N, C-alpha and C positions, 0 to 999 in steps of 0.2 A: 559466489560469482555475481558481480554487479550487473545490473541491467543496462543495456545500451541506451544512450540518450535519445536516439531516434525512436526506439520502442516506447520509452517513457512519454514521449510527446503524443503517442497514439492511444495510450491506455486510459481507460475510464472504468468506473465501477459498473459491474454487469447488472446491477439492480436499479440504482438511481441515476446512472449515467453521468455522475459528477466526477470531479477530479479525485485522485487518490494521493496519498503521501507515500513516497518510496523511502523506507527507513533502511539505509545501507548497513548500519550496525547490526540490525536484527534480520536483514534480508527478507523483509515483508513489504507488502503494500497495505496501506491502512486507509479506511474511510472514516474520518473523524465525525462525520454527520451521523452515521449509523453505528459507529464504534465496531466495525467489522474488520478483521484482519485476514488477509489472503497471503498464503505462503509463496515464496519464490523457491522453486526446487531446481537445482542444477541450472540456474540461469533462466528458468521458464516460469513465468507468472501463472499461477494456478487461480484463475479468476472464475471459478465455478461457484455459484451461490451456495450449493450444498457443502462446499469445502471450506467456506469462511467460518471463522470463529469469533466470538465476542471478545473484545479487548478488556483487560482489567483496567480499573481506574488508574493504577500506577503506570501502565503502558500508555494509556491515553495522555496522561499528564506529561510523561517523558517525551513521547513522540511529537506532540503538538508544540513543544517548546525546543525541540532538538534543532540546532542550526545546520546540521548535515542533511536534513530531510530535503528531498527533491519532490516538488509538486508535478504531477502528471498533467497531460493535456497541453493545449497550445496557448 
């Protein structure tokens, strides 16, 4: 389930408070600066630092060059 555009404008990383990349194809939010992936479960962004995982090099490369990615924040 895709995240709402209004919600995407409000979201930020819970640790460094920077923008995230919403990857619709993988249904995740990604912080490319820290290489941390946050899941989106049933349309709810799980932005808990303990729930994040480290992205693989392949995920980082794919997601930072994906034209369907949506940047969060204003």
